[in-house]
C-alpha positions, -999 to +999 in steps of 0.1 A: -126-784+291-118-747+296-091-755+320-075-780+296-076-755+267-060-728+289-032-752+298-027-762+261-024-725+251+001-718+278+022-748+266+022-734+230+032-698+238+070-705+240+068-722+205+050-692+190+076-668+205+106-688+191+091-688+157+086-650+157+121-645+170+138-664+141+138-636+115+157-611+138+182-638+147+190-644+110+193-607+101+227-596+087+252-581+112+250-547+095+213-545+105+220-555+141+247-529+144+222-502+134+203-507+167+217-483+193+210-508+221+235-533+207+263-508+206+258-495+242+248-528+259+275-546+279+278-584+276+263-600+307+286-622+328+262-651+326+265-653+288+300-667+282+291-678+246+282-643+235+313-629+253+335-654+235+321-644+201+327-608+207+362-615+219+372-636+189+359-610+163+387-586+155+379-550+146+392-537+112+427-522+116+417-491+098+385-485+118+387-459+146+366-483+167+397-506+170+410-482+197+377-475+213+362-491+244+348-527+243+313-512+243+319-499+208+331-533+194+297-545+181+293-514+159+327-521+144+318-557+135+294-545+108+323-532+086+337-566+073+305-578+055+301-544+038+337-544+026+334-580+013+304-573-009+311-578-047+316-548-069+283-535-083+277-548-118+306-572-119+298-602-141+292-634-122+301-669-135+270-691-138+247-660-137+260-637-164+282-660-183+294-696-186+332-702-184+340-725-213+363-753-203+395-752-224+379-725-245+397-712-276+392-682-297+376-687-331+405-669-349+440-661-335+437-632-312+469-614-324+466-589-296+428-583-300+398-591-278+376-614-299+338-611-298+318-637-317+281-637-324+269-672-333+238-666-354+214-681-379+197-662-408+166-683-403+165-676-365+138-650-356+156-641-324+187-633-344+167-611-367+154-591-336+189-590-321+206-577-353+196-540-350+210-538-315+242-556-326+247-531-354+246-501-331+267-518-304+295-533-325+302-500-343+311-485-309+334-512-297+370-502-287+397-504-314+413-534-297+381-555-302+375-577-333+339-586-339+332-618-359+300-634-371+299-672-370+269-689-386+254-719-367+250-751-387+221-769-371+212-788-403+184-782-428+180-746-439+206-735-413+233-753-432+225-738-466+223-703-451+255-708-432+273-717-464+257-687-481+272-665-454+307-678-461+301-676-499+291-639-494+322-633-473+344-648-500+328-626-526+329-594-504+291-592-500+285-595-463+285-558-454+259-551-481+237-581-477+237-592-440+208-571-428+189-574-461+189-612-459+173-611-424+147-587-439+140-609-469+134-639-446+115-624-417+099-593-429+094-594-467+092-632-466+105-635-502+127-663-488+112-691-466+138-696-439+124-721-415+089-718-430+099-741-459+130-750-480+150-725-499+173-742-525+208-730-531+194-715-564+168-695-544+194-681-521+218-674-550+190-654-567+188-631-537+225-624-539+222-619-576+205-585-568+238-573-555+257-576-588+270-611-587+263-640-611+238-663-593+254-693-609+289-682-597+274-677-562+258-711-562+291-727-572+309-708-544+283-721-519+291-757-528+329-751-529+354-770-508+366-738-491+331-728-480+323-762-467+356-763-448+348-729-432+313-740-422+326-773-407+352-753-387+324-730-374+303-760-364+331-778-345+340-746-327+304-740-317+301-775-303+333-771-283+320-738-269+289-755-256+265-736-279+229-741-268+211-717-291+213-685-311+220-656-309+250-663-286+279-639-278+313-655-269+342-634-257+378-645-264+366-681-267+364-682-229+331-667-219+296-677-233+274-647-224+240-654-208+218-624-199+181-621-194+175-598-223+193-587-255+205-554-239+216-574-209+237-597-231+255-567-246+260-551-211+277-583-199+297-585-231+310-550-225+321-559-190+339-590-201+356-571-229+368-545-204+380-574-181+400-591-209+414-557-222+427-549-187+442-584-184+460-580-217+473-546-207+490-562-177 
């Protein structure tokens, strides 16, 4: 039995060695070039495949190693992977943003870079995002136009979306936008998604800012406001909206991001990218 066991172990040793050699074989070329033995070691005559690989890999024209002896060629081969690496922090499609097929801006660009936040007053995440957006949008370059677009997902979302456009029509957005989030999510004087706020309930909130609640309610139900909300809904659908808050740049890029600050970082990069393209 001992003799058979010994023979079995001897048979398995080559398999174990191959397994342990796999990680070094898969290591990047830059790591291999860092080993002094590779740079100094000549290619044996009985390894034509390795010699062929070395012969068919050209050295970079700007690298001094291009005029060096063949022994220095392996060290020079590490340069192309390093040069081909993407620029640090550059936004990546499918990771940082979604490229919207046939995307269109919400409003005519007129030489501006458009940044849209699709939001909902009843959305808790939008309420958390709003303080960050306030500080960020106030520092945007002069060539950037920031626009709020309310999402119309039905139920209370629709009434509050119409309330946004009624407030816009009556010049109330700047004074009421943050306060409405506060009324729903902090003070809870309005229900948001916790119940049903009638148009009269919402109009009473805006009445605190010097407008006639009845006039506000009438504006909410007007043809112009309904047309604006319908346009916003159709644009959000075409843009592939999946949730709120969502940032869309120039109607082309739907920002992803892992956190709210990350979303704004990516938006900044896309704004810079679109500004540079417009300047050309």
